[in-house]
N, C-alpha and C positions, 0 to 999 in steps of 0.2 A: 111727569104730568104732560109734558109736550108730546111725548110718544103716545100717550093715551088719547089726546086730542087728535093727533095725526091719524092714528089707527081708527078712531071713531069716524073721522071725516072720510077716510078711505072706505070704510064699511057703508057709510050712508050714501056715498056717491058712486064709487067704482063697483061695489059688490051688490048694490041694491038691485040691479038689473040681472046679475048673474046667479044670485042665491034665491031660493024660495024663502018664504016668511019664517019657517022653522029654523033654517040654517042661519038666517040673518039675525034671528033672536039669539041663537047660540053665540054668534060673533059678538053681538052687542053686549051680552053678559060678560064676556071676556073683557071688553072695553070698560064697562062699568066697574068691575072689580079691580081692573088695572088702575083706574083713576083713584078709587078708594084707598088702595094700598100705597099709591104715590103720596097721597095726603098723609097717610100714616108714617111713611118714611120721612117726610118733611117734619112732622111733629117729633118723631124719634131723634132726628138730627138736631133739632132745636133743643130738645130736653137733654140730649147727651152733651151739647155744648154748654148748657147752663150748669149741669151737674155731672161732670165727667167721671166721678167716682162711682156713679150708679151704673153697673154693668148691664142692668136690665134693658136700658135703652139701646145699647149696641146690639144686644142679642135680639131684641125686638126687630131692629132694622134688618138683621140678617134673615130672620124668619119672614118678615114681610116681603123682602125683595125676592127671596128664593120661592116663596109661596106664590107670589104674583107671577113670577116667571113660569112656574110649572102650571098653575091654574090657567092663566090667561092665554099663554102661548099654546097650550094643548087645545083650548077652545078655538083659538084662531085657526090653527091648522086643521082641527076637526071640521069646522064650518066650511073652510075652503076646499079641503080635499075629500071629506066624507069618510076618512079613515076612523072607523068607529072605536077601535081599540084605544085610541087616545083618550076617550072618555073615562077609561079605567084609571088613568094616572091623574085626572083632574082632581079627585078628592084629596090626593096627597098634598097638592097645592093649597086646597082649602083648609086642611088641618094645619099646615105651616102658617097660613095667614091668621087663623084663629089663635094659634100659639103666639104669633107676633103681637097681636092686640092684647092678649093676656099679659105678656111680658111688659108691654108698655104701661099698662095699668099697674102691674106689680112694681115697676120702677118708680112710678109716681107715688104709690102707697108707701114704698120703702123710704123715698125722700121725705114724705110728710112725717113719717115716724122719726126720722133723724132730726127733725126740727128745722126751723128757718135757717137757711144758709144762702143768703143772697150772693150771686156771683160777684167776684172781685172788685 
Protein backbone atom coordinates (compact mmCIF):
# COMPACT_ATOMS: atom_id res chain seq x y z
CA UNK A 1 0.00 0.00 0.00
CA UNK A 2 2.92 2.31 0.70
CA UNK A 3 4.22 1.73 -2.83
CA UNK A 4 0.80 2.65 -4.27
CA UNK A 5 0.76 5.87 -2.26
CA UNK A 6 4.32 6.75 -3.31
CA UNK A 7 3.63 6.00 -6.97
CA UNK A 8 0.40 7.99 -6.81
CA UNK A 9 2.23 10.98 -5.35
CA UNK A 10 4.95 10.60 -7.99
CA UNK A 11 2.32 10.66 -10.71
CA UNK A 12 0.47 13.61 -9.23
CA UNK A 13 3.58 15.73 -8.76
CA UNK A 14 6.49 14.62 -10.94
CA UNK A 15 4.55 13.32 -13.93
CA UNK A 16 1.75 15.88 -14.01
CA UNK A 17 3.87 18.34 -15.98
CA UNK A 18 5.43 15.65 -18.21
CA UNK A 19 2.38 13.62 -19.30
CA UNK A 20 -0.74 14.72 -21.11
CA UNK A 21 -4.13 14.08 -19.50
CA UNK A 22 -4.64 10.77 -21.35
CA UNK A 23 -1.33 9.23 -20.24
CA UNK A 24 -1.72 10.59 -16.72
CA UNK A 25 -5.12 8.89 -16.52
CA UNK A 26 -3.53 5.60 -17.65
CA UNK A 27 -0.89 5.97 -14.93
CA UNK A 28 -3.50 6.82 -12.29
CA UNK A 29 -5.53 3.74 -13.26
CA UNK A 30 -2.47 1.64 -12.49
CA UNK A 31 -2.13 3.36 -9.10
CA UNK A 32 -5.82 2.90 -8.29
CA UNK A 33 -5.82 -0.82 -9.04
CA UNK A 34 -2.45 -1.23 -7.30
CA UNK A 35 -4.03 0.13 -4.12
CA UNK A 36 -7.16 -2.05 -4.40
CA UNK A 37 -5.08 -5.18 -4.82
CA UNK A 38 -2.89 -4.19 -1.85
CA UNK A 39 -6.04 -4.04 0.28
CA UNK A 40 -7.03 -7.45 -1.06
CA UNK A 41 -3.60 -8.83 -0.17
CA UNK A 42 -3.95 -7.48 3.35
CA UNK A 43 -7.36 -9.13 3.67
CA UNK A 44 -6.09 -12.42 2.23
CA UNK A 45 -3.19 -12.39 4.69
CA UNK A 46 -5.48 -11.79 7.65
CA UNK A 47 -7.86 -14.53 6.56
CA UNK A 48 -5.02 -16.97 5.86
CA UNK A 49 -3.72 -16.32 9.37
CA UNK A 50 -7.14 -16.93 10.92
CA UNK A 51 -7.87 -20.05 8.86
CA UNK A 52 -4.57 -21.51 7.60
CA UNK A 53 -6.24 -24.71 6.38
CA UNK A 54 -8.13 -22.76 3.68
CA UNK A 55 -5.74 -22.76 0.72
CA UNK A 56 -7.98 -20.38 -1.20
CA UNK A 57 -6.60 -17.41 0.72
CA UNK A 58 -2.99 -18.17 -0.20
CA UNK A 59 -3.94 -18.77 -3.81
CA UNK A 60 -5.88 -15.54 -3.78
CA UNK A 61 -2.82 -13.65 -2.53
CA UNK A 62 -0.65 -15.11 -5.30
CA UNK A 63 -3.16 -14.06 -7.97
CA UNK A 64 -3.70 -10.60 -6.49
CA UNK A 65 0.03 -9.95 -6.24
CA UNK A 66 0.96 -11.27 -9.67
CA UNK A 67 -2.07 -9.63 -11.27
CA UNK A 68 -1.27 -6.30 -9.68
CA UNK A 69 2.33 -6.50 -10.85
CA UNK A 70 1.39 -7.31 -14.44
CA UNK A 71 -1.55 -4.89 -14.61
CA UNK A 72 -0.21 -1.87 -12.76
CA UNK A 73 3.43 -2.06 -13.83
CA UNK A 74 2.41 -2.43 -17.48
CA UNK A 75 0.27 0.70 -17.15
CA UNK A 76 3.02 2.63 -15.35
CA UNK A 77 5.56 1.80 -18.04
CA UNK A 78 3.05 2.35 -20.85
CA UNK A 79 2.15 5.82 -19.54
CA UNK A 80 5.76 6.90 -19.02
CA UNK A 81 7.28 5.43 -22.18
CA UNK A 82 4.35 5.28 -24.60
CA UNK A 83 5.29 1.71 -25.59
CA UNK A 84 1.84 0.63 -26.74
CA UNK A 85 2.39 -3.15 -26.92
CA UNK A 86 2.45 -3.15 -23.11
CA UNK A 87 -1.29 -2.54 -23.25
CA UNK A 88 -1.64 -6.05 -24.68
CA UNK A 89 -0.40 -7.68 -21.47
CA UNK A 90 -2.43 -5.50 -19.11
CA UNK A 91 -5.57 -7.69 -19.45
CA UNK A 92 -3.58 -10.73 -18.28
CA UNK A 93 -3.03 -8.90 -15.01
CA UNK A 94 -6.70 -7.99 -14.89
CA UNK A 95 -7.73 -11.63 -15.25
CA UNK A 96 -5.34 -12.63 -12.45
CA UNK A 97 -6.76 -9.92 -10.19
CA UNK A 98 -10.33 -11.08 -10.89
CA UNK A 99 -9.30 -14.66 -10.15
CA UNK A 100 -7.67 -13.50 -6.92
CA UNK A 101 -10.88 -11.87 -5.70
CA UNK A 102 -12.93 -14.92 -6.71
CA UNK A 103 -10.55 -17.18 -4.77
CA UNK A 104 -10.82 -14.89 -1.75
CA UNK A 105 -14.61 -15.11 -1.78
CA UNK A 106 -14.41 -18.86 -2.42
CA UNK A 107 -12.15 -19.28 0.63
CA UNK A 108 -14.61 -17.36 2.82
CA UNK A 109 -17.50 -19.41 1.46
CA UNK A 110 -15.63 -22.67 2.10
CA UNK A 111 -14.78 -21.56 5.62
CA UNK A 112 -18.42 -20.70 6.31
CA UNK A 113 -19.44 -24.13 5.00
CA UNK A 114 -16.95 -25.74 7.41
CA UNK A 115 -18.73 -24.06 10.31
CA UNK A 116 -17.51 -21.81 13.08
CA UNK A 117 -13.91 -22.44 13.85
CA UNK A 118 -12.57 -19.57 15.94
CA UNK A 119 -8.80 -19.25 15.96
CA UNK A 120 -6.84 -20.84 18.75
